[in-house]
KOLPAVEX-265989 format. One record per residue: z, x, y of N, C-alpha, C in turn; residue in three letters; residue number from 1. Coordinates in Angstrom, 2 decimals. Layout:
N
+---------+---------+---------+---------+---------+---------+---------+---------+---------+------+-----+
:    n.zz :    n.xx :    n.yy :   ca.zz :   ca.xx :   ca.yy :    c.zz :    c.xx :    c.yy : code : pos :
+---------+---------+---------+---------+---------+---------+---------+---------+---------+------+-----+
:       Z :       X :       Y :       Z :       X :       Y :       Z :       X :       Y :  Ala : NUM :
...
+---------+---------+---------+---------+---------+---------+---------+---------+---------+------+-----+
//
This chain:
135
+---------+---------+---------+---------+---------+---------+---------+---------+---------+------+-----+
:    n.zz :    n.xx :    n.yy :   ca.zz :   ca.xx :   ca.yy :    c.zz :    c.xx :    c.yy : code : pos :
+---------+---------+---------+---------+---------+---------+---------+---------+---------+------+-----+
:  -33.64 :   -6.25 :   99.43 :  -32.53 :   -5.49 :   99.95 :  -31.19 :   -5.97 :   99.39 :  Met :   1 :
:  -31.05 :   -7.28 :   99.30 :  -29.78 :   -7.80 :   98.81 :  -29.53 :   -7.38 :   97.37 :  Arg :   2 :
:  -30.57 :   -7.33 :   96.55 :  -30.40 :   -6.90 :   95.15 :  -29.95 :   -5.45 :   95.13 :  Ile :   3 :
:  -30.52 :   -4.62 :   95.97 :  -30.13 :   -3.21 :   96.04 :  -28.68 :   -3.05 :   96.44 :  Gly :   4 :
:  -28.23 :   -3.80 :   97.42 :  -26.84 :   -3.71 :   97.86 :  -25.89 :   -4.19 :   96.76 :  Ala :   5 :
:  -26.27 :   -5.25 :   96.05 :  -25.44 :   -5.75 :   94.96 :  -25.34 :   -4.72 :   93.84 :  Ala :   6 :
:  -26.45 :   -4.03 :   93.57 :  -26.45 :   -2.99 :   92.53 :  -25.54 :   -1.84 :   92.91 :  Ser :   7 :
:  -25.56 :   -1.45 :   94.17 :  -24.71 :   -0.35 :   94.63 :  -23.24 :   -0.74 :   94.51 :  Ile :   8 :
:  -22.92 :   -1.97 :   94.88 :  -21.53 :   -2.44 :   94.76 :  -21.11 :   -2.46 :   93.30 :  Ile :   9 :
:  -21.98 :   -2.95 :   92.41 :  -21.65 :   -3.02 :   90.97 :  -21.43 :   -1.61 :   90.41 :  Ala :  10 :
:  -22.28 :   -0.67 :   90.80 :  -22.12 :    0.71 :   90.31 :  -20.82 :    1.32 :   90.81 :  Leu :  11 :
:  -20.45 :    1.07 :   92.05 :  -19.21 :    1.65 :   92.57 :  -18.00 :    1.04 :   91.88 :  Ser :  12 :
:  -18.07 :   -0.24 :   91.51 :  -16.97 :   -0.88 :   90.77 :  -16.87 :   -0.27 :   89.37 :  Val :  13 :
:  -18.01 :   -0.08 :   88.70 :  -18.00 :    0.51 :   87.36 :  -17.46 :    1.93 :   87.37 :  Leu :  14 :
:  -17.78 :    2.71 :   88.40 :  -17.30 :    4.09 :   88.49 :  -15.79 :    4.16 :   88.68 :  Lys :  15 :
:  -15.19 :    3.09 :   89.17 :  -13.75 :    3.12 :   89.39 :  -12.96 :    2.96 :   88.10 :  Ser :  16 :
:  -13.62 :    2.48 :   87.01 :  -12.95 :    2.36 :   85.72 :  -12.95 :    3.72 :   85.03 :  Phe :  17 :
:  -11.88 :    4.05 :   84.29 :  -11.86 :    5.33 :   83.59 :  -12.91 :    5.36 :   82.49 :  Pro :  18 :
:  -13.37 :    6.57 :   82.19 :  -14.34 :    6.74 :   81.11 :  -13.67 :    6.41 :   79.79 :  Ala :  19 :
:  -14.42 :    5.85 :   78.84 :  -13.81 :    5.52 :   77.56 :  -13.35 :    6.78 :   76.85 :  Pro :  20 :
:  -12.26 :    6.64 :   76.10 :  -11.73 :    7.79 :   75.35 :  -12.72 :    8.19 :   74.28 :  Ala :  21 :
:  -12.64 :    9.46 :   73.87 :  -13.52 :    9.94 :   72.82 :  -13.27 :    9.13 :   71.55 :  Ala :  22 :
:  -14.35 :    8.80 :   70.88 :  -14.22 :    8.03 :   69.64 :  -13.50 :    8.86 :   68.60 :  Glu :  23 :
:  -12.51 :    8.28 :   67.98 :  -11.71 :    9.01 :   67.00 :  -12.28 :    8.74 :   65.62 :  Gln :  24 :
:  -13.01 :    9.72 :   65.09 :  -13.73 :    9.57 :   63.84 :  -12.96 :   10.06 :   62.63 :  Asn :  25 :
:  -12.01 :   10.95 :   62.83 :  -11.25 :   11.51 :   61.72 :   -9.76 :   11.31 :   62.00 :  Val :  26 :
:   -9.08 :   10.68 :   61.05 :   -7.65 :   10.45 :   61.18 :   -6.93 :   11.41 :   60.25 :  Arg :  27 :
:   -5.98 :   12.17 :   60.81 :   -5.16 :   13.10 :   60.04 :   -3.72 :   12.62 :   60.15 :  Val :  28 :
:   -3.11 :   12.39 :   59.00 :   -1.73 :   11.92 :   58.96 :   -0.88 :   12.92 :   58.19 :  Glu :  29 :
:    0.23 :   13.33 :   58.79 :    1.24 :   14.09 :   58.05 :    1.99 :   13.04 :   57.23 :  Leu :  30 :
:    1.76 :   13.05 :   55.92 :    2.27 :   11.98 :   55.08 :    3.65 :   12.27 :   54.51 :  Asn :  31 :
:    3.86 :   13.49 :   53.99 :    5.16 :   13.84 :   53.42 :    5.46 :   15.32 :   53.62 :  Thr :  32 :
:    6.74 :   15.63 :   53.59 :    7.24 :   17.00 :   53.48 :    8.08 :   17.01 :   52.21 :  Leu :  33 :
:    7.83 :   17.98 :   51.34 :    8.55 :   18.05 :   50.08 :    9.11 :   19.46 :   49.90 :  Glu :  34 :
:   10.42 :   19.55 :   49.72 :   11.08 :   20.85 :   49.55 :   11.02 :   21.31 :   48.11 :  Ser :  35 :
:   10.75 :   22.61 :   47.95 :   10.93 :   23.28 :   46.68 :   12.07 :   24.27 :   46.91 :  Thr :  36 :
:   12.29 :   25.18 :   45.98 :   13.40 :   26.13 :   46.17 :   13.25 :   26.98 :   47.43 :  Glu :  37 :
:   12.03 :   27.44 :   47.70 :   11.86 :   28.36 :   48.83 :   10.78 :   27.92 :   49.82 :  Ser :  38 :
:   10.11 :   26.80 :   49.57 :    9.00 :   26.39 :   50.41 :    9.10 :   24.92 :   50.79 :  Gln :  39 :
:    8.27 :   24.59 :   51.78 :    8.10 :   23.21 :   52.19 :    6.62 :   22.87 :   52.01 :  Cys :  40 :
:    6.35 :   21.86 :   51.19 :    4.97 :   21.42 :   50.98 :    4.67 :   20.28 :   51.94 :  Arg :  41 :
:    3.67 :   20.51 :   52.78 :    3.23 :   19.50 :   53.74 :    1.99 :   18.81 :   53.17 :  Met :  42 :
:    2.05 :   17.48 :   53.05 :    0.92 :   16.73 :   52.51 :    0.29 :   15.92 :   53.62 :  Thr :  43 :
:   -1.03 :   16.07 :   53.76 :   -1.81 :   15.39 :   54.79 :   -2.79 :   14.42 :   54.15 :  Phe :  44 :
:   -2.99 :   13.27 :   54.79 :   -4.02 :   12.32 :   54.40 :   -5.10 :   12.39 :   55.48 :  Val :  45 :
:   -6.34 :   12.65 :   55.06 :   -7.46 :   12.79 :   55.99 :   -8.43 :   11.65 :   55.73 :  Ile :  46 :
:   -8.68 :   10.83 :   56.74 :   -9.61 :    9.71 :   56.63 :  -10.80 :    9.98 :   57.54 :  Glu :  47 :
:  -11.99 :   10.03 :   56.95 :  -13.21 :   10.33 :   57.70 :  -14.00 :    9.04 :   57.90 :  Asn :  48 :
:  -14.11 :    8.61 :   59.15 :  -14.85 :    7.39 :   59.49 :  -16.25 :    7.71 :   59.98 :  Lys :  49 :
:  -16.65 :    9.00 :   59.92 :  -17.96 :    9.40 :   60.45 :  -18.79 :   10.06 :   59.36 :  Ser :  50 :
:  -19.70 :   10.92 :   59.78 :  -20.58 :   11.63 :   58.86 :  -19.79 :   12.64 :   58.03 :  Ala :  51 :
:  -20.36 :   13.05 :   56.92 :  -19.71 :   14.01 :   56.03 :  -19.40 :   15.31 :   56.76 :  Ala :  52 :
:  -18.24 :   15.88 :   56.44 :  -17.83 :   17.16 :   56.99 :  -17.73 :   18.17 :   55.86 :  Leu :  53 :
:  -18.52 :   19.23 :   55.93 :  -18.45 :   20.29 :   54.93 :  -17.18 :   21.11 :   55.11 :  Glu :  54 :
:  -16.79 :   21.28 :   56.37 :  -15.60 :   22.07 :   56.68 :  -14.90 :   21.46 :   57.90 :  Ser :  55 :
:  -13.58 :   21.42 :   57.82 :  -12.76 :   21.01 :   58.96 :  -11.51 :   21.88 :   58.92 :  Leu :  56 :
:  -11.56 :   22.99 :   59.65 :  -10.45 :   23.93 :   59.66 :   -9.60 :   23.69 :   60.90 :  Lys :  57 :
:   -8.32 :   23.37 :   60.64 :   -7.39 :   23.12 :   61.73 :   -6.46 :   24.31 :   61.90 :  Leu :  58 :
:   -6.27 :   24.71 :   63.15 :   -5.30 :   25.75 :   63.52 :   -3.99 :   25.01 :   63.79 :  Asp :  59 :
:   -3.05 :   25.11 :   62.85 :   -1.78 :   24.40 :   62.97 :   -0.66 :   25.34 :   63.38 :  Leu :  60 :
:    0.22 :   24.86 :   64.24 :    1.41 :   25.59 :   64.64 :    2.61 :   24.74 :   64.24 :  Val :  61 :
:    3.50 :   25.33 :   63.44 :    4.70 :   24.63 :   62.97 :    5.87 :   25.07 :   63.85 :  Val :  62 :
:    6.57 :   24.09 :   64.41 :    7.75 :   24.35 :   65.24 :    8.99 :   24.00 :   64.43 :  Phe :  63 :
:   10.07 :   24.74 :   64.65 :   11.33 :   24.38 :   63.99 :   12.01 :   23.27 :   64.78 :  Asn :  64 :
:   13.20 :   22.89 :   64.35 :   13.90 :   21.77 :   64.99 :   14.39 :   22.10 :   66.38 :  Thr :  65 :
:   14.38 :   23.38 :   66.76 :   14.75 :   23.78 :   68.13 :   13.51 :   23.97 :   69.01 :  Glu :  66 :
:   12.35 :   23.52 :   68.54 :   11.06 :   23.61 :   69.26 :   10.60 :   25.05 :   69.45 :  Ser :  67 :
:   10.97 :   25.93 :   68.54 :   10.53 :   27.32 :   68.56 :    9.42 :   27.47 :   67.53 :  Val :  68 :
:    8.35 :   28.19 :   67.90 :    7.24 :   28.41 :   66.97 :    7.77 :   29.14 :   65.74 :  Val :  69 :
:    7.50 :   28.53 :   64.57 :    7.95 :   29.14 :   63.34 :    6.79 :   29.80 :   62.60 :  Tyr :  70 :
:    5.67 :   29.11 :   62.53 :    4.54 :   29.60 :   61.73 :    3.25 :   29.06 :   62.29 :  Arg :  71 :
:    2.19 :   29.86 :   62.17 :    0.85 :   29.44 :   62.56 :   -0.05 :   29.64 :   61.36 :  Arg :  72 :
:   -0.87 :   28.64 :   61.03 :   -1.75 :   28.76 :   59.89 :   -3.06 :   28.02 :   60.12 :  Leu :  73 :
:   -4.11 :   28.53 :   59.48 :   -5.42 :   27.88 :   59.50 :   -5.54 :   27.12 :   58.18 :  Ile :  74 :
:   -5.80 :   25.82 :   58.26 :   -5.89 :   25.00 :   57.06 :   -7.30 :   24.44 :   56.93 :  Thr :  75 :
:   -7.84 :   24.46 :   55.73 :   -9.15 :   23.84 :   55.46 :   -8.90 :   22.43 :   54.96 :  Glu :  76 :
:   -9.23 :   21.45 :   55.79 :   -9.03 :   20.05 :   55.44 :  -10.25 :   19.46 :   54.73 :  Met :  77 :
:  -11.39 :   20.13 :   54.82 :  -12.62 :   19.63 :   54.21 :  -12.84 :   20.21 :   52.84 :  Gly :  78 :
:  -13.92 :   19.87 :   52.19 :  -14.92 :   18.90 :   52.67 :  -14.41 :   17.46 :   52.56 :  Pro :  79 :
:  -14.93 :   16.63 :   53.46 :  -14.58 :   15.21 :   53.45 :  -15.89 :   14.42 :   53.57 :  Val :  80 :
:  -16.21 :   13.67 :   52.53 :  -17.43 :   12.87 :   52.57 :  -17.30 :   11.73 :   53.58 :  Arg :  81 :
:  -18.43 :   11.23 :   54.02 :  -18.46 :   10.12 :   54.99 :  -17.77 :    8.90 :   54.40 :  Ala :  82 :
:  -16.92 :    8.27 :   55.21 :  -16.26 :    7.05 :   54.80 :  -15.22 :    7.23 :   53.71 :  Gly :  83 :
:  -14.73 :    8.44 :   53.52 :  -13.77 :    8.73 :   52.45 :  -12.42 :    9.13 :   53.00 :  Arg :  84 :
:  -11.41 :    9.03 :   52.15 :  -10.06 :    9.48 :   52.45 :   -9.66 :   10.47 :   51.37 :  Thr :  85 :
:   -9.09 :   11.62 :   51.79 :   -8.63 :   12.63 :   50.84 :   -7.21 :   13.06 :   51.18 :  Ile :  86 :
:   -6.60 :   13.79 :   50.26 :   -5.25 :   14.31 :   50.44 :   -5.29 :   15.82 :   50.26 :  Val :  87 :
:   -4.62 :   16.56 :   51.16 :   -4.51 :   18.01 :   51.09 :   -3.04 :   18.39 :   51.23 :  Lys :  88 :
:   -2.62 :   19.41 :   50.48 :   -1.25 :   19.90 :   50.53 :   -1.24 :   21.39 :   50.82 :  Thr :  89 :
:   -0.34 :   21.81 :   51.72 :   -0.17 :   23.21 :   52.10 :    1.31 :   23.53 :   52.08 :  Phe :  90 :
:    1.64 :   24.73 :   51.62 :    3.05 :   25.14 :   51.55 :    3.33 :   26.22 :   52.59 :  Ala :  91 :
:    4.53 :   26.16 :   53.18 :    4.99 :   27.20 :   54.07 :    6.37 :   27.65 :   53.61 :  Ile :  92 :
:    6.71 :   28.89 :   53.92 :    7.99 :   29.47 :   53.49 :    9.11 :   29.08 :   54.45 :  Asp :  93 :
:    9.66 :   27.91 :   54.24 :   10.82 :   27.43 :   54.98 :   11.34 :   26.18 :   54.30 :  Thr :  94 :
:   12.51 :   25.77 :   54.65 :   13.05 :   24.49 :   54.18 :   12.46 :   23.38 :   55.04 :  Lys :  95 :
:   12.14 :   22.26 :   54.44 :   11.53 :   21.16 :   55.18 :   12.43 :   20.64 :   56.29 :  Cys :  96 :
:   13.74 :   20.73 :   56.12 :   14.67 :   20.27 :   57.15 :   14.55 :   21.08 :   58.43 :  Ala :  97 :
:   13.94 :   22.25 :   58.36 :   13.76 :   23.10 :   59.54 :   12.49 :   22.77 :   60.32 :  Gln :  98 :
:   11.60 :   21.93 :   59.78 :   10.34 :   21.59 :   60.44 :   10.60 :   20.47 :   61.44 :  Val :  99 :
:   10.29 :   20.75 :   62.72 :   10.51 :   19.76 :   63.76 :    9.25 :   19.11 :   64.28 :  Gly : 100 :
:    8.12 :   19.84 :   64.25 :    6.85 :   19.32 :   64.75 :    5.72 :   20.19 :   64.24 :  Ala : 101 :
:    4.51 :   19.58 :   64.22 :    3.30 :   20.31 :   63.85 :    2.26 :   20.02 :   64.92 :  Val : 102 :
:    1.77 :   21.08 :   65.54 :    0.76 :   20.98 :   66.59 :   -0.61 :   21.35 :   66.03 :  Leu : 103 :
:   -1.61 :   20.49 :   66.27 :   -2.99 :   20.87 :   65.99 :   -3.44 :   21.64 :   67.23 :  Val : 104 :
:   -3.31 :   22.96 :   67.14 :   -3.58 :   23.83 :   68.28 :   -5.06 :   23.87 :   68.63 :  Asn : 105 :
:   -5.90 :   23.82 :   67.59 :   -7.33 :   23.91 :   67.80 :   -8.04 :   23.54 :   66.51 :  Asp : 106 :
:   -9.35 :   23.33 :   66.61 :  -10.21 :   23.20 :   65.44 :  -11.02 :   24.48 :   65.40 :  Val : 107 :
:  -10.82 :   25.29 :   64.35 :  -11.51 :   26.58 :   64.29 :  -12.87 :   26.47 :   63.62 :  Ser : 108 :
:  -13.11 :   25.40 :   62.86 :  -14.43 :   25.15 :   62.27 :  -14.61 :   23.67 :   62.04 :  Ala : 109 :
:  -15.84 :   23.22 :   62.28 :  -16.19 :   21.82 :   62.08 :  -17.68 :   21.81 :   61.74 :  Cys : 110 :
:  -18.00 :   21.64 :   60.44 :  -19.39 :   21.76 :   60.01 :  -19.81 :   20.47 :   59.31 :  Val : 111 :
:  -20.90 :   19.81 :   59.69 :  -21.65 :   20.12 :   60.90 :  -20.91 :   19.56 :   62.11 :  Pro : 112 :
:  -21.14 :   20.15 :   63.22 :  -20.50 :   19.68 :   64.43 :  -20.01 :   20.82 :   65.28 :  Gly : 113 :
:  -19.35 :   20.46 :   66.34 :  -18.85 :   21.41 :   67.32 :  -17.33 :   21.27 :   67.36 :  Glu : 114 :
:  -16.58 :   22.37 :   67.21 :  -15.12 :   22.28 :   67.14 :  -14.46 :   21.48 :   68.25 :  Pro : 115 :
:  -14.91 :   21.62 :   69.49 :  -14.26 :   20.88 :   70.59 :  -14.44 :   19.37 :   70.44 :  Asn : 116 :
:  -15.63 :   18.93 :   70.03 :  -15.83 :   17.50 :   69.85 :  -15.05 :   16.99 :   68.64 :  Ser : 117 :
:  -14.90 :   17.83 :   67.62 :  -14.08 :   17.44 :   66.46 :  -12.62 :   17.30 :   66.87 :  Cys : 118 :
:  -12.13 :   18.21 :   67.71 :  -10.75 :   18.12 :   68.18 :  -10.55 :   16.83 :   68.97 :  Leu : 119 :
:  -11.51 :   16.52 :   69.85 :  -11.42 :   15.29 :   70.64 :  -11.45 :   14.05 :   69.75 :  Asp : 120 :
:  -12.15 :   14.13 :   68.61 :  -12.30 :   12.98 :   67.73 :  -11.18 :   12.80 :   66.72 :  Gly : 121 :
:  -10.16 :   13.66 :   66.76 :   -9.05 :   13.54 :   65.82 :   -8.03 :   12.51 :   66.29 :  Leu : 122 :
:   -7.62 :   11.65 :   65.37 :   -6.50 :   10.74 :   65.60 :   -5.37 :   11.25 :   64.71 :  Ala : 123 :
:   -4.21 :   11.49 :   65.28 :   -3.11 :   12.11 :   64.55 :   -1.92 :   11.16 :   64.45 :  Leu : 124 :
:   -1.22 :   11.24 :   63.31 :    0.00 :   10.45 :   63.13 :    0.87 :   11.14 :   62.09 :  Ser : 125 :
:    2.13 :   10.73 :   62.05 :    3.08 :   11.28 :   61.08 :    3.93 :   10.16 :   60.51 :  Ser : 126 :
:    4.07 :   10.17 :   59.19 :    4.97 :    9.23 :   58.50 :    6.33 :    9.87 :   58.25 :  Arg : 127 :
:    6.44 :   11.16 :   58.58 :    7.67 :   11.89 :   58.32 :    8.64 :   11.65 :   59.48 :  Val : 128 :
:    9.79 :   11.11 :   59.15 :   10.78 :   10.82 :   60.16 :   11.19 :   12.10 :   60.88 :  Lys : 129 :
:   11.20 :   12.07 :   62.19 :   11.62 :   13.16 :   63.07 :   10.70 :   14.37 :   63.06 :  Asn : 130 :
:    9.47 :   14.23 :   62.53 :    8.47 :   15.32 :   62.58 :    7.22 :   14.77 :   63.23 :  Val : 131 :
:    6.88 :   15.31 :   64.37 :    5.74 :   14.85 :   65.15 :    4.50 :   15.67 :   64.80 :  Arg : 132 :
:    3.34 :   15.02 :   64.65 :    2.05 :   15.68 :   64.51 :    1.25 :   15.32 :   65.75 :  Leu : 133 :
:    0.84 :   16.34 :   66.51 :    0.19 :   16.06 :   67.79 :   -0.79 :   17.16 :   68.14 :  Tyr : 134 :
:   -1.58 :   16.90 :   69.22 :   -2.52 :   17.90 :   69.73 :   -2.32 :   18.07 :   71.21 :  Lys : 135 :
+---------+---------+---------+---------+---------+---------+---------+---------+---------+------+-----+
//
């Protein structure tokens, strides 16, 4: 009986701790913004710490400096082999000085895998001063 009571107490203590956060297997970094005459080129560094991804399509929302939605785009970040780091660049029609933040609104494709678990497994960061990359 005493062992049973001790087990119940141990289980109730363990349940009081928060569940561990989802393991972050893919790191996406907004590395640079580069202005051309009429566009802003956004360069991302994608680091895959898990299994190979044939496709990783991110639904991105670009906000201007007044936090107003400026543009929404679907970007193909894959394929990304297991344990590899790659660079992808996408251009949008605006001056880079007008970009205030980039939201990863959703993962529209994650092959192999499930989009929701891929979204949970994303670690996001930005090296661009005053431009936040978040979900």
